[in-house]
N, C-alpha and C positions, 0 to 999 in steps of 0.2 A: 486419637479421638479428642475433640475439644471438650474441656471440662468446665472452665470458668465461663461466666457470662460474656466476658470480653472476647475470649477466644471463640466462643460460639458465634458471636456477632461477626467477628472477622471472617470466620469460615463462610457465613452467609454472604457477606460483602464480596469475598473473593470469588464465590460462584457467580454472582451477578456480573462482576467485572470481567470474568472469564468469558461469559456469553457476549458481552459488549465488544471485548477485544477480538474475539473470534469473528464476529460479524464485520468489524472494521477491517481486519486483516483480509478476510474474504473479498470485501469490496475493493480493497487496494489491488489484490491479485487479479480481479476481474478487469479493472482499468488497465493494468499492465498487460494482460492477455490481449486486450483489444488493440493495444499498440503493436504487440508482437504479430498479431494476425494481419494488421495493415501493412507492416513491414514485409511480411512473407508474401503478401499479395502484390507488392511492388507499387502500391498506390501511395505516392508521397503526400498528396493532399489529405487523404484519410489518416495517414500516419501522423502528420503534423497536428491535425485536429484531435486525434486520440491522445497524443502526447500532451497537448495543452490541457486536456481534460484530466489526465492522470497526474500532472504535476501538483496541483493543489491537494488532491486526495492523498498523495504520498506524503506531502509535507504536513498535512493534518494528522497523519499517522505518527509523524515524528513528535508533534506537539502533544499528542495524547499518550505518547510513550509506548506505542505498539511496535514501531520500527526505530532502529537507531539512526541518528542523524547522518552518520557517514555511509551507512548502508543505503539510505534513501538517495543521498547525493551521488553515490556510485551508480545506482540503478538509473537515475535520471541522466547522468552524464553518458553512460553507455548507450541508452536508448536514443538520446539526442544525436549522438555521433552516427548511429545506424540510420536514423531518419535523414540526417544530412547527407549521408552517403548515397541515398536513393536518387538524389538529384544529379549526381555525377555520372 
């Protein structure tokens, strides 16, 4: 349990950040799910559009510290290659 005023304040801040980060992570997952669904349906145009929408959202997660840079890069790379494979 937090005892000092500083640790009490940090606990309050951490709770607020947790809510913000949870919302941001959920938003990123939603965008990624839309790409996955477009790929599953086989619609390349929809998948490309969804991927373009997901990229800045994922990179925003990196700058905010919600997602690691390499994780985001790996996800983008794998999704992009799957979208590209739809055209073949």
